[in-house]
C-alpha positions in Angstrom: -91.2 -25.5 21.9 -94.3 -25.6 19.8 -95.0 -29.2 20.8 -94.7 -28.4 24.5 -97.0 -25.4 24.2 -99.5 -27.5 22.3 -99.3 -30.4 24.8 -99.8 -28.0 27.8 -102.8 -26.4 26.1 -104.3 -29.9 25.4 -103.8 -31.0 29.0 -105.6 -27.9 30.3 -108.4 -27.9 27.7 -108.7 -31.1 25.6 -112.2 -30.2 24.4 -110.9 -27.0 22.7 -107.5 -28.2 21.5 -108.4 -31.6 20.2 -104.9 -33.1 19.8 -101.7 -33.7 21.9 -99.4 -32.5 19.2 -99.4 -29.9 16.4 -100.3 -30.9 12.8 -97.5 -32.2 10.6 -96.1 -30.5 7.6 -97.7 -33.3 5.5 -101.2 -32.3 6.8 -100.4 -28.6 6.4 -99.5 -29.1 2.7 -102.7 -31.2 2.2 -104.7 -28.4 3.7 -103.3 -25.6 1.6 -102.9 -27.6 -1.7 -106.4 -26.7 -3.0 -105.7 -22.9 -2.7 -105.2 -21.0 -6.0 -102.9 -18.4 -4.6 -103.1 -16.2 -7.7 -106.9 -15.7 -7.2 -107.2 -15.8 -3.4 -108.3 -12.4 -2.1 -109.7 -13.4 1.3 -108.9 -16.4 3.4 -110.0 -17.4 6.9 -108.3 -19.9 9.2 -110.4 -21.3 12.1 -108.6 -22.7 15.1 -105.0 -21.7 14.2 -103.4 -23.3 17.2 -99.6 -23.0 17.0 -99.9 -21.7 13.4 -98.5 -24.3 11.0 -101.3 -23.5 8.5 -100.9 -19.8 9.3 -97.3 -19.9 8.3 -98.2 -21.4 4.9 -100.9 -18.8 4.4 -98.5 -16.0 5.3 -95.8 -17.3 3.0 -97.9 -17.9 0.0 -100.6 -15.2 0.0 -100.3 -12.6 -2.7 -100.1 -8.9 -2.0 -103.6 -7.6 -1.2 -104.9 -10.9 0.0 -106.5 -10.5 3.5 -106.1 -13.4 5.9 -108.2 -13.6 9.1 -106.9 -16.0 11.7 -109.3 -17.2 14.4 -107.8 -18.6 17.6 -109.6 -18.7 21.0 -106.5 -19.2 23.2 -105.2 -15.8 24.0 -101.5 -16.9 24.3 -101.5 -18.7 21.0 -103.3 -15.9 19.2 -100.9 -13.2 20.6 -97.9 -15.4 19.7 -99.2 -15.6 16.1 -99.8 -11.9 16.0 -96.2 -11.2 16.9 -95.0 -13.7 14.3 -97.3 -12.5 11.5 -98.4 -9.0 12.3 -99.7 -8.3 8.7 -102.6 -10.8 9.2 -105.9 -10.1 11.0 -106.9 -11.8 14.2 -110.1 -12.7 16.0 -110.8 -14.9 19.0 -114.1 -16.6 18.1 -114.8 -18.7 15.0 -118.6 -18.5 15.7 -118.3 -14.8 15.0 -116.9 -15.2 11.5 -119.6 -12.9 9.9 -118.9 -10.1 12.4 -115.1 -10.4 12.0 -115.5 -10.5 8.2 -117.5 -7.2 8.2 -115.1 -5.5 10.6 -112.2 -6.2 8.2 -114.1 -5.0 5.1 -114.4 -8.5 3.6 -117.5 -9.3 1.5 -116.9 -13.1 1.4 -114.1 -15.5 1.8 -112.6 -17.5 -1.1 -111.2 -20.1 1.2 -111.9 -21.1 4.8 -109.4 -23.5 6.5 -110.4 -25.2 9.7 -108.4 -27.1 12.3 -111.3 -26.9 14.8 -112.0 -30.2 16.7 -115.7 -30.3 15.6 -116.2 -33.8 17.2 -115.5 -32.2 20.6 -118.1 -29.5 20.2 -121.8 -29.7 21.0 -124.0 -30.0 17.9 -125.4 -26.5 18.5 -121.9 -24.9 18.3 -121.0 -27.0 15.3 -124.2 -25.8 13.5 -123.5 -22.1 14.5 -120.0 -22.2 13.2 -121.0 -24.1 10.0 -123.8 -21.6 9.3 -121.3 -18.8 9.6 -118.9 -20.6 7.2 -121.7 -21.2 4.7 -122.8 -17.5 4.7 -119.3 -16.1 4.6 -118.0 -18.3 1.8 -118.4 -17.0 -1.7 -120.2 -19.1 -4.3 -117.7 -21.7 -5.6 -115.5 -21.1 -2.6 -113.8 -23.9 -0.6 -114.1 -24.9 3.0 -111.0 -27.1 3.8 -111.1 -28.9 7.2 -109.2 -31.7 8.8 -110.6 -34.1 11.3 -109.4 -37.3 12.9 -112.6 -39.2 12.1 -115.3 -39.4 9.5 -118.0 -38.1 11.9 -118.4 -34.7 10.1 -118.8 -36.3 6.6 -122.5 -36.5 6.5 -123.0 -33.0 7.9 -120.6 -31.6 5.3 -122.2 -33.4 2.4 -125.6 -32.0 3.4 -124.1 -28.4 3.4 -121.9 -28.4 0.3 -122.3 -29.2 -3.4 -119.1 -31.3 -3.5 -117.0 -32.9 -0.7 -113.7 -34.6 -1.5 -111.9 -36.6 1.1 -108.1 -37.0 1.4 -106.4 -39.2 4.0 -103.1 -38.0 5.5 -101.4 -41.0 7.3 -98.2 -39.0 8.1 -99.7 -37.1 11.0 -100.2 -37.9 14.6 -102.9 -39.0 14.7 -103.6 -39.7 11.0 -106.1 -37.2 9.6 -108.8 -36.8 7.0 -108.9 -33.6 5.0 -112.3 -32.5 3.7 -112.3 -30.2 0.7 -115.9 -28.8 0.5 -117.1 -26.7 -2.4 -119.9 -24.3 -2.1 -122.4 -24.3 -4.9 -121.6 -21.7 -7.7 -125.2 -20.5 -7.3 -124.5 -19.8 -3.6 -127.1 -22.3 -2.3 
């Protein structure tokens, strides 16, 4: 059912969905692996889609940890809200700072992203990444997957450290970027 939902959304709006099939469990594990669940107080997920990462966040977060899920597609977002009602939801990742404040969050420890940045105009990429940088705490991690290396240079310019992991067991194979914000916050 998830695969059919995802495919229909892709066919209607390939620029916003970015793939014909949901992410694999291998990719989901690679995305959540860097999270220290015992210390995570605030987590954001950008571009939740059908919610494979959302499920891991919901299952592993500790009591008191706030998770804000961003998903533009109304049907997908409402479906996730019904499945995981204890999480917070917002429709626009470029409004991460506004959403964060509305939920009483000072900064995020982790921000996960499944957004198809290569499909976005550079101005939108910049807007989202500026919000990510400002909302991420010093030493926090931005963890994103992409199907190409196109974002590597931009991420290396914005973050103190960028590690790259290749996940071949996904359709299509994906790169996971784990980007650390400077401890000084710059």
